[in-house]
NUPA-606693 format. One record per residue (C-alpha): residue in three letters; x, y, z. Coordinates in steps of 0.2 Angstrom, whole numbers, padded with zeros to 4 digits, always signed. Layout:
BEGIN
ALAXYZ;...
! end
This chain:
BEGIN
MET-0070-0013-0079;ASN-0087-0020-0075;SER-0096-0008-0064;GLN-0107-0022-0057;GLN-0092-0032-0051;THR-0091-0034-0032;PRO-0077-0022-0026;LEU-0062-0031-0019;LEU-0060-0019-0005;THR-0074-0009+0004;ALA-0072+0002+0019;GLU-0088+0007+0027;HIS-0091+0022+0039;LEU-0073+0020+0047;ARG-0071+0029+0063;LYS-0055+0028+0074;VAL-0054+0036+0091;TYR-0038+0035+0101;SER-0039+0038+0120;ALA-0025+0044+0130;ARG-0020+0033+0145;PHE-0028+0035+0162;GLY-0044+0043+0154;GLY-0035+0058+0146;SER-0040+0067+0130;ARG-0047+0058+0115;THR-0041+0060+0097;GLU-0053+0056+0082;ALA-0041+0050+0069;LEU-0054+0045+0057;LYS-0072+0052+0057;ASP-0083+0043+0044;ILE-0073+0036+0029;SER-0082+0025+0016;PHE-0075+0020-0001;SER-0072+0005-0012;VAL-0058-0002-0023;SER-0062-0012-0038;ARG-0051-0027-0043;GLY-0037-0022-0053;GLU-0037-0004-0048;PHE-0022+0007-0044;ILE-0027+0020-0030;ALA-0016+0033-0021;VAL-0022+0040-0004;MET-0015+0057+0000;GLY-0015+0069+0015;GLU-0005+0080+0026;SER+0004+0073+0041;GLY-0010+0070+0054;SER-0024+0069+0041;GLY-0027+0051+0046;LYS-0020+0042+0031;THR-0008+0031+0041;THR-0022+0026+0053;LEU-0033+0022+0038;LEU-0019+0011+0030;ASN-0016+0002+0047;ILE-0035-0002+0047;LEU-0035-0008+0029;ALA-0020-0019+0033;ALA-0029-0027+0048;LEU-0015-0020+0059;ASP-0027-0010+0069;ARG-0046-0011+0072;PRO-0058+0003+0069;THR-0069+0010+0083;GLU-0083+0009+0072;GLY-0086+0003+0054;MET-0080-0012+0044;VAL-0067-0017+0031;LEU-0072-0030+0018;LEU-0059-0039+0008;ASP-0066-0050-0005;GLN-0082-0049+0006;GLN-0074-0055+0022;ASP-0075-0043+0036;LEU-0057-0040+0043;THR-0064-0032+0059;LYS-0072-0049+0063;ILE-0056-0060+0061;SER-0049-0066+0077;ASP-0032-0060+0083;ALA-0026-0078+0082;LEU-0030-0079+0063;LEU-0025-0062+0058;SER-0007-0065+0055;ARG-0011-0079+0043;PHE-0024-0069+0034;ARG-0013-0055+0031;CYS+0001-0067+0024;GLU-0011-0075+0012;ASN-0021-0060+0006;LEU-0010-0044+0008;GLY+0007-0039+0002;PHE+0016-0024+0010;VAL+0029-0012+0004;PHE+0036+0000+0017;GLN+0046+0017+0016;ASP+0061+0009+0025;PHE+0060-0008+0016;ASN+0059-0018+0032;LEU+0072-0031+0025;LEU+0081-0042+0037;ASP+0100-0037+0036;ASN+0106-0055+0041;PHE+0096-0062+0027;SER+0100-0062+0008;LEU+0088-0053-0003;ARG+0082-0071-0009;ASP+0079-0076+0009;ASN+0070-0059+0012;ILE+0058-0062-0002;TYR+0055-0080+0003;LEU+0051-0076+0021;PRO+0032-0075+0019;LEU+0032-0092+0010;VAL+0043-0100+0023;LEU+0031-0094+0036;SER+0017-0102+0027;ASP+0026-0118+0025;THR+0027-0117+0006;PRO+0038-0131-0002;LYS+0056-0125-0008;LYS+0053-0130-0026;GLU+0037-0119-0027;MET+0046-0105-0019;ASP+0060-0106-0032;ALA+0047-0107-0046;ARG+0038-0092-0040;LEU+0054-0081-0038;GLU+0063-0085-0054;PRO+0051-0075-0066;LEU+0047-0062-0052;ALA+0066-0058-0050;VAL+0067-0056-0069;GLN+0053-0044-0069;LEU+0060-0034-0055;GLY+0078-0034-0062;ILE+0086-0042-0047;SER+0091-0059-0053;ASP+0109-0055-0052;ILE+0109-0048-0034;LEU+0098-0061-0025;GLU+0113-0068-0015;LYS+0118-0051-0009;TYR+0112-0044+0008;PRO+0102-0028+0010;TYR+0117-0018+0016;GLU+0126-0022+0000;VAL+0113-0015-0012;SER+0106+0002-0016;GLY+0089+0009-0009;GLY+0081+0006-0026;GLN+0087-0012-0026;LYS+0081-0014-0008;GLN+0064-0008-0013;ARG+0063-0020-0028;ALA+0067-0034-0016;ALA+0053-0028-0004;ILE+0041-0027-0019;GLY+0046-0045-0023;ARG+0042-0051-0005;ALA+0025-0042-0007;LEU+0021-0051-0023;ILE+0028-0068-0021;THR+0012-0074-0010;HIS+0001-0069-0025;PRO-0009-0057-0014;LYS-0026-0050-0018;LEU-0020-0032-0013;ILE-0004-0023-0012;LEU-0003-0010+0002;ALA+0012+0002+0000;ASP+0016+0015+0013;GLU+0027+0030+0006;PRO+0036+0017-0005;THR+0047+0031-0013;GLY+0050+0041+0003;ALA+0068+0035+0006;LEU+0073+0035-0013;ASP+0081+0048-0024;SER+0071+0054-0039;ARG+0078+0042-0051;SER+0075+0027-0040;SER+0058+0033-0036;ALA+0053+0034-0055;GLN+0060+0016-0057;VAL+0050+0009-0042;MET+0034+0018-0048;ASN+0036+0012-0066;LEU+0037-0006-0058;PHE+0021-0003-0049;SER+0013+0002-0065;GLU+0019-0013-0074;ILE+0013-0024-0059;HIS-0004-0015-0060;GLN-0005-0018-0079;ASN-0003-0037-0075;GLY-0019-0036-0065;GLN-0013-0033-0047;THR-0024-0022-0036;ILE-0013-0008-0028;LEU-0016+0005-0014;VAL-0002+0017-0011;VAL-0002+0030+0003;THR+0009+0045-0001;HIS+0012+0063+0002;SER+0020+0065-0015;ALA+0011+0070-0031;THR+0025+0063-0041;THR+0021+0046-0034;ALA+0002+0048-0034;CYS+0002+0052-0052;TYR+0006+0034-0057;ALA-0011+0029-0049;HIS-0028+0030-0059;ARG-0037+0037-0044;VAL-0032+0048-0030;LEU-0042+0049-0013;PHE-0038+0065-0002;ILE-0040+0063+0016;GLN-0041+0079+0027;ASP-0045+0079+0046;GLY-0050+0061+0046;MET-0062+0062+0032;LEU-0062+0059+0014;TYR-0062+0076+0006;SER-0061+0073-0012;GLN-0055+0061-0026;LEU-0048+0063-0043;TYR-0048+0051-0058;ARG-0034+0051-0070;GLY-0044+0046-0085;SER-0035+0050-0102;MET-0024+0063-0094;SER-0005+0061-0096;ARG+0005+0057-0080;GLU+0012+0074-0080;ASP-0005+0083-0082;PHE-0012+0072-0068;ARG+0003+0076-0057;GLU-0001+0095-0059;LYS-0020+0092-0056;ILE-0015+0083-0040;SER-0004+0097-0035;ASP-0018+0109-0038;ASN-0029+0099-0027;LEU-0016+0098-0013;SER-0014+0117-0014;VAL-0033+0119-0011;LEU-0032+0108+0004;LEU-0018+0118+0011;GLN-0027+0134+0009;LYS-0043+0127+0017;GLU-0032+0122+0032;GLY-0025+0140+0032;ILE-0007+0134+0030;
! end
């Protein structure tokens, strides 16, 4: 990867302070976080509950605004986009995958995947043309007419990944994408993420699982609202990387006195 290439995503000196209502206590969820994501990178963000990783994800997704700092996506400052334009910006540039799938039970898998394209007034012919190869890649061509309650958790997550990818987003943001899955389905979903990444997609996954994070090529560790350390996979096998991630998490836990 060209080190001189402009990063796709840049977070600069992010700070987020939440204030209780009626002038109560203040919580500093993020203290001073800066990092960048190159085009085509696969990054995992890890941290214990309360470390700030969910706050960070929400700010990167333009679902929340930082108290200080900025987020650049393709050199556009997300913190400067008006509320009126944010929804369309997210739809056109970001794909989201959630732990609980966020599928609509009264929509078929096909219609769930189509939803962001429907919201952006994409012609039906183009929607069909985008979905056909994607469904084959995800292994869900034969269940597109089924409803979420009729399929397994792994199949729901495949459909959710399809919904995230069908808009051709610049960045996929995944929040604990294997958190509701058994180990077999988790491996299948993460292998899909690896394949998608190999096709050039930039991915950022937030997870507490070393088994999930080891599919990434770089792992950022968040502790107490700050970027504590990072690991690069390099030429390590996935299993060796998982062990190194686990070792790093153990050091974090010891530092916290847990």
